[in-house]
C-alpha positions, 0 to 999 in steps of 0.5 A, a space after each residue: 500499499 502506497 505511504 504504508 509504514 509497517 509497525 505491527 503490520 497495522 499502521 499507515 502513515 495517515 494513521 500515525 499523523 492523526 495520532 500525533 495530532 491527537 498527542 499534541 492535543 493532549 499536550 495543550 491540555 497539559 499545558 492548561 492543567 499546569 497553568 491552572 495549577 499555577 493559578 491555584 497556587 497564586 490563590 492559596 497565597 494569603 497576600 494573593 496579587 490580583 494582577 498576577 492572577 489575571 495575567 496567569 488566567 491570560 495564559 490559560 485563555 491563549 492555551 485555550 485558543 491553541 487547543 481550538 486551533 488543534 481541534 480545527 486542524 485534526 477535523 480538517 485532517 481527518 475528513 481529508 484522509 479517507 484512508 482511515 475512515 473506519 477509525 475517523 469517528 473515533 478520533 473525532 469523538 476523542 478530539 471533541 472530548 479533549 476539547 470540552 476538557 480545554 473549556 472546562 479547565 478555562 471555566 475553572 480557571 475563570 472562577 478562581 479568578 472571580 474568587 480573587 478579584 472579590 476576595 472570597 479566599 478560603 486558606 491554604 488547605 482548601 486550595 491544596 486540595 484543589 492542587 491534588 485534585 488537578 495533579 490527579 487529573 494530569 496523571 489521568 491525562 498522562 495515562 491517556 496520552 501514553 495509550 495513544 502513543 502506544 496505539 502507534 506500535 502496539 495495541 496490547 501495550 496501549 490497552 495496558 496503558 489505558 487501564 490507568 485512565 479508569 483507575 484514576 477516575 475512580 479515585 477522582 470520584 472518591 475525592 470529589 464525594 469527600 471534597 464536597 462533604 468538606 466544603 459543605 461542613 466548613 462553608 455552610 455559613 459562607 454561601 458565596 464560597 460555598 457555591 463557587 467551590 462546589 461549582 469548581 469541584 463539579 468542573 473538575 470532576 466532570 473533566 475526569 469523567 471526560 478523560 474516561 470517556 475519551 479512554 473508552 473511545 480509544 479502548 474501541 480503536 485499540 480493539 478494532 486494530 487488535 482484531 485486524 492484526 
């Protein structure tokens, strides 16, 4: 076959390129997660600088724009290459899910800026809990990216790497339930803080669900490729 690249007899140049585009989108999501973590660190400072927070959030917005551009690039590439028509739907769905994650991360960042600008500050303990939550999402994303990367060379190894995505999602669910209980207990009399912290927790938990959904789409692709080898 023209332009074929033999990697366990199953991957073509078009597939490899589509996979690389997805990996690049994962890296953009990672950049946004890291910038959000920086924003939460600023929020945790008792002498928080509002301008610094706004400056960091502007970087979050820039990363979001990069993600949107990458999404369009992937979509255009996929529709132009019928060679991987069997896998196009899966690639597109993973791209859309990663784009939703980018939008949710931006929403979380905006809420932290709102709290900073309006002096809704809850201390280092609560901020530290958000940072741990964000680090779990980063680990979940890393597992998804590792699986996408291994898909290019070995469906079996890709499936092994993917299992971590689902395991972390279960851990995030538990942390989400515990975190909500803690903010209800601590901030029952601080309504503005309670509402926005609950909103942030729900966004972060939904991001984990999105990563799980992307993992399920990827698992389908892996199983199809396994059946073809």
